[in-house]
C-alpha positions as CSV (number, residue, x, y, z in Angstrom):
1,M,76.4,118.6,119.4
2,R,79.0,121.5,118.9
3,D,81.2,122.0,122.0
4,D,80.9,125.6,122.0
5,T,81.3,125.9,125.7
6,A,84.5,123.5,126.5
7,A,86.0,124.8,129.5
8,K,89.4,126.7,128.8
9,P,92.6,125.0,129.8
10,G,93.4,125.4,133.5
11,R,89.4,126.0,134.4
12,K,87.7,123.1,135.7
13,P,84.2,122.5,133.7
14,R,81.0,123.4,135.8
15,I,77.5,122.1,136.0
16,E,76.4,124.8,134.1
17,D,78.8,124.3,131.3
18,V,77.1,120.6,131.1
19,A,73.9,122.3,131.1
20,A,74.5,124.6,128.5
21,L,76.2,122.2,126.1
22,A,73.2,119.4,126.7
23,G,70.4,122.4,126.3
24,T,68.9,122.0,129.6
25,S,69.1,123.6,133.1
26,P,71.8,122.8,135.8
27,M,68.9,121.5,137.9
28,T,68.0,119.0,135.6
29,V,71.9,118.1,135.3
30,S,72.2,117.4,138.8
31,R,68.9,115.3,139.1
32,A,70.2,113.1,136.1
33,L,73.7,112.6,137.8
34,R,72.2,111.8,140.9
35,G,69.8,109.4,139.4
36,E,66.7,111.4,140.9
37,G,63.6,112.6,139.4
38,K,62.4,112.2,135.9
39,V,64.6,112.7,133.1
40,T,63.6,111.6,129.7
41,P,66.1,109.3,127.7
42,E,66.8,112.0,125.2
43,T,67.7,114.5,127.7
44,L,69.7,112.0,129.8
45,A,71.7,110.8,126.8
46,R,72.4,114.4,125.9
47,I,73.8,115.1,129.4
48,Q,76.2,112.1,129.2
49,A,77.5,113.1,125.9
50,A,78.4,116.9,127.5
51,V,79.8,115.2,130.7
52,E,82.0,113.1,128.4
53,S,82.9,116.0,126.2
54,L,83.6,118.3,128.9
55,G,85.6,115.9,131.3
56,Y,82.9,117.2,134.1
57,V,83.3,115.4,137.7
58,P,80.6,116.3,139.9
59,N,81.7,118.1,143.5
60,L,81.0,114.9,145.5
61,S,82.0,116.7,148.6
62,A,79.1,119.5,148.0
63,S,76.9,116.8,147.3
64,S,77.5,115.1,150.3
65,L,77.1,118.0,152.5
66,A,73.5,118.7,150.9
67,S,72.3,115.0,151.0
68,R,74.6,114.0,154.2
69,R,75.7,111.1,152.2
70,S,79.0,110.5,150.6
71,G,78.2,107.5,148.6
72,I,81.8,106.0,150.1
73,L,81.7,103.0,151.9
74,A,85.5,102.5,153.5
75,V,87.4,99.2,154.3
76,L,90.3,99.1,156.5
77,V,92.5,96.1,156.0
78,P,95.8,94.8,157.9
79,T,97.4,94.3,154.2
80,I,96.2,94.1,151.0
81,G,99.1,91.7,150.2
82,N,97.1,88.9,152.1
83,S,94.6,87.2,149.5
84,V,92.3,85.9,152.3
85,F,91.5,89.4,153.1
86,S,90.8,90.5,149.4
87,E,88.5,88.0,149.5
88,T,86.7,89.7,152.2
89,V,87.2,93.2,150.6
90,R,85.6,91.4,147.2
91,G,82.6,90.4,149.3
92,V,82.0,94.1,150.9
93,A,82.5,95.1,147.3
94,D,79.8,93.1,145.8
95,A,77.6,94.3,148.4
96,A,78.5,98.0,147.8
97,E,78.1,97.6,144.2
98,A,74.6,96.6,144.2
99,A,73.6,99.6,146.3
100,G,75.6,102.1,144.1
101,L,78.0,102.6,146.9
102,H,81.8,103.4,146.0
103,L,84.6,101.4,147.9
104,V,87.6,103.2,149.3
105,I,90.2,100.7,150.8
106,G,93.1,101.6,153.4
107,D,95.9,99.3,154.5
108,Y,97.1,100.0,157.9
109,A,100.1,97.6,157.7
110,Y,99.2,95.9,160.9
111,S,100.0,99.0,162.9
112,E,97.4,100.1,165.3
113,D,98.7,104.0,165.1
114,K,98.4,103.8,161.3
115,R,94.8,102.3,161.8
116,R,93.9,105.3,164.1
117,Q,95.4,108.0,161.8
118,L,93.4,106.3,158.5
119,V,90.1,106.2,160.7
120,R,90.4,109.9,161.6
121,A,91.4,110.8,158.0
122,L,88.3,109.3,156.7
123,V,86.0,110.4,159.5
124,G,86.7,114.0,158.0
125,R,85.8,112.6,154.6
126,R,82.3,111.8,155.9
127,P,82.1,108.0,154.6
128,D,78.8,106.6,154.8
129,A,80.1,103.4,156.6
130,L,83.3,101.8,157.5
131,V,84.4,98.0,157.5
132,L,87.2,97.0,159.6
133,V,89.4,93.7,159.4
134,G,89.9,93.1,163.1
135,A,88.1,94.3,166.2
136,V,89.4,97.8,167.4
137,P,90.7,98.2,171.2
138,D,91.5,101.8,170.9
139,E,89.1,103.6,173.2
140,A,89.9,106.9,171.4
141,V,89.1,105.5,167.8
142,R,85.9,103.7,169.2
143,A,84.5,106.7,170.9
144,L,85.2,108.8,167.7
145,L,83.4,106.5,165.6
146,R,80.3,106.3,168.1
147,Q,80.4,110.1,168.6
148,H,80.1,110.7,164.5
149,G,77.4,108.0,164.2
150,I,79.0,106.3,161.2
151,P,77.8,102.6,160.7
152,V,80.7,100.3,161.5
153,V,81.3,96.4,161.2
154,E,84.3,94.7,162.5
155,T,85.2,91.5,160.8
156,W,87.4,88.5,161.3
157,E,86.8,88.6,165.1
158,L,84.0,88.5,167.5
159,S,83.5,90.9,170.2
160,E,81.2,90.9,173.1
161,D,81.1,94.7,172.9
162,P,81.7,95.8,169.3
163,I,81.9,99.4,168.3
164,D,78.6,99.0,166.2
165,M,78.2,95.5,164.6
166,A,80.4,92.6,163.8
167,V,80.8,89.4,161.4
168,G,83.5,87.2,162.1
169,F,84.6,83.7,164.0
170,S,86.3,82.8,167.2
171,N,89.9,83.1,166.8
172,F,90.4,81.2,170.3
173,A,88.0,78.3,169.3
174,A,90.2,78.0,166.1
175,G,93.3,77.9,167.9
176,A,91.8,75.3,170.3
177,E,90.5,73.3,167.5
178,V,94.1,72.9,165.9
179,A,95.4,72.0,169.3
180,R,92.9,69.2,169.6
181,H,93.8,67.9,166.0
182,L,97.5,68.0,166.7
183,V,97.0,66.2,170.2
184,E,94.9,63.5,168.3
185,R,97.7,63.1,166.0
186,G,100.0,62.1,168.9
187,R,101.7,65.5,169.1
188,R,103.1,66.8,172.6
189,R,105.9,69.2,171.8
190,C,104.2,72.1,169.6
191,A,104.7,75.4,168.7
192,F,103.0,78.6,167.5
193,V,104.0,81.3,165.0
194,G,102.0,84.5,164.6
195,S,102.0,88.1,164.8
196,A,101.5,90.3,167.9
197,E,97.9,91.5,166.8
198,S,94.9,90.4,168.7
199,R,93.4,87.6,166.3
200,A,96.9,86.2,166.4
201,A,96.8,86.5,170.2
202,A,93.4,85.1,170.4
203,R,94.6,81.9,168.3
204,L,97.5,81.4,170.5
205,A,95.6,81.6,173.6
206,G,93.0,78.7,172.4
207,F,96.2,76.8,171.3
208,T,97.6,77.1,174.5
209,E,94.4,76.4,176.7
210,A,93.5,73.2,174.7
211,L,97.3,71.8,174.7
212,V,97.9,72.1,178.4
213,G,94.3,70.8,179.1
214,A,95.2,67.8,177.3
215,G,98.3,67.3,179.1
216,A,100.8,68.4,176.2
217,A,103.5,71.1,177.1
218,A,102.5,74.6,176.7
219,P,103.5,76.0,173.1
220,E,106.9,77.6,172.2
221,T,106.3,80.7,170.2
222,E,107.6,82.9,167.3
223,T,106.5,86.3,166.4
224,P,108.1,87.5,163.1
225,A,108.2,91.1,162.1
226,D,105.7,90.0,158.8
227,L,103.8,87.2,157.7
228,S,105.8,86.3,154.8
229,I,107.0,82.9,153.2
230,E,110.5,83.6,154.2
231,A,109.1,84.6,158.0
232,G,107.7,81.0,158.1
233,R,111.1,79.4,157.2
234,V,112.9,81.6,159.7
235,S,110.6,81.0,162.5
236,L,110.8,77.2,162.0
237,D,114.7,77.4,162.2
238,R,114.5,79.4,165.2
239,L,111.9,77.1,166.8
240,L,114.0,74.1,166.0
241,A,117.2,75.6,167.5
242,R,115.5,76.0,170.9
243,A,113.4,72.8,170.9
244,P,114.9,70.0,168.4
245,D,112.1,67.6,169.6
246,L,109.4,69.8,167.9
247,D,106.6,67.5,166.5
248,G,103.6,70.1,165.5
249,V,103.5,73.8,164.4
250,F,100.3,75.7,164.0
251,F,101.2,78.9,161.7
252,A,98.8,81.8,162.1
253,T,98.7,82.3,158.1
254,D,98.9,79.9,155.3
255,V,101.4,81.9,153.8
256,M,104.1,81.3,156.8
257,A,102.7,77.7,156.9
258,V,104.1,77.2,153.3
259,G,107.8,78.5,154.3
260,G,107.4,76.1,157.3
261,L,107.1,73.3,155.0
262,L,109.8,74.5,152.5
263,E,112.1,74.7,155.2
264,C,111.3,71.0,156.5
265,Q,111.9,69.8,152.7
266,K,115.1,71.9,152.6
267,R,116.4,69.9,155.9
268,G,115.1,66.8,154.9
269,I,112.5,66.7,157.7
270,A,109.7,64.6,157.0
271,V,106.2,66.2,157.4
272,P,104.0,65.1,158.8
273,G,106.3,62.0,160.0
274,Q,108.7,64.0,162.2
275,I,106.9,67.5,162.4
276,A,103.2,68.1,161.6
277,I,102.1,71.5,159.9
278,V,98.8,73.6,160.2
279,G,97.9,76.9,158.9
280,L,94.8,79.3,158.5
281,G,93.3,80.6,155.6
282,D,92.9,77.7,153.0
283,L,94.7,79.4,150.3
284,E,95.4,77.8,147.0
285,I,99.0,77.6,147.3
286,G,98.6,75.5,150.4
287,R,96.3,72.9,148.7
288,Q,98.7,72.4,145.5
289,L,101.8,71.7,147.8
290,Q,103.1,68.2,148.6
291,P,102.0,67.6,151.3
292,A,98.9,69.5,150.8
293,L,98.5,71.6,154.1
294,T,96.1,71.1,156.9
295,T,94.5,74.4,157.5
296,I,91.5,76.4,159.2
297,R,89.1,77.4,156.6
298,I,87.5,80.9,157.1
299,P,84.4,82.0,155.3
300,A,86.3,85.4,154.0
301,Y,84.0,86.1,150.9
302,E,81.0,85.6,153.1
303,M,82.2,87.5,155.8
304,G,82.6,90.6,153.7
305,R,79.4,90.0,152.0
306,R,77.4,90.1,155.3
307,A,79.1,92.9,156.4
308,G,78.3,94.8,153.6
309,D,74.6,93.6,153.9
310,L,74.6,95.0,157.6
311,I,75.8,98.2,156.2
312,L,73.0,98.4,153.5
313,A,70.3,97.4,156.0
314,R,71.5,100.4,158.2
315,L,71.4,102.9,155.4
316,G,68.0,102.0,154.4
317,K,69.3,99.9,151.1
318,G,68.8,96.4,152.2
319,S,66.7,93.9,154.4
320,A,67.7,94.2,158.2
321,E,69.8,91.0,159.6
322,E,68.7,89.1,162.8
323,S,71.5,90.1,164.7
324,R,74.0,92.8,165.0
325,I,76.6,90.4,165.6
326,I,77.2,87.4,163.3
327,D,79.2,84.4,164.0
328,L,80.1,82.5,160.7
329,G,82.4,80.0,162.2
330,F,85.2,78.0,160.6
331,S,85.9,74.4,159.7
332,L,89.2,72.5,160.1
333,V,90.3,70.9,156.8
334,R,92.5,67.9,157.4
335,R,95.2,67.2,154.8
336,Q,98.6,65.6,154.2
337,S,100.7,67.9,156.2
338,S,99.4,66.6,159.6
């Protein structure tokens, strides 16, 4: 195949160039690239060779205007640095790939302002659907998404009034389960370490209610600026300065719990003899520590996969789910740290 129609430097190749090089019509090229209509294997091979030769990229904006579909499924996460959120994204990606959708990921860095900006930017680009890690309290954002009719799945939380659909678990119940576990272990002076966002706030509320209901003291709290191992170390240091008789700590993430464990080891504090430590996420690092970390196990991958399935059903690419709100639950994994 001679490349007599190759685009000149600085000029983007057009669909007409692909058609001329492949010896067919622009309409046939368009149908072949969209996977629509009947195109013979020989013609498809010539078109694909021409596309590669010219470096042609279809104008997806124009295509989405014509079809009202962009082929994009967007996912917004609080941070791409937490592997447990990565598992949720992987679940969404597996569902999206099976339906030929392309994934776009946005990191809003635990900032509601940044999430609001990302949502507005995405709406302007007409995604087919949106998956959010965390429920959206911002009424302006909720109204915007409902107004544009974009299928939305909120994950990692369960709301009685989701924007559209929800797949998650009760963070309140998870916090209460940890409190009951610590009380069963004889702990009465406990603390909670977590961010100020809604999921951590719900865990703290459940943790506090169950502790007080069992006759234990309300927990001490620390709200670090980030959710790193170092933040776990520093938080435990601050807690012990205020409450030297502390005997149990619930960290809102395994990552911070690892920091708490390391700080105890640095100080020569026996875990769980003096202080019991519990995390959330069931990360590999927590399983490999000595003592191994007690934690709340979250079905992170399944959450993403089920969110993707809800989206595909809404787009007519999959089977309908029984409910638009799906509670996947959680489980407490008892290990040596408590």
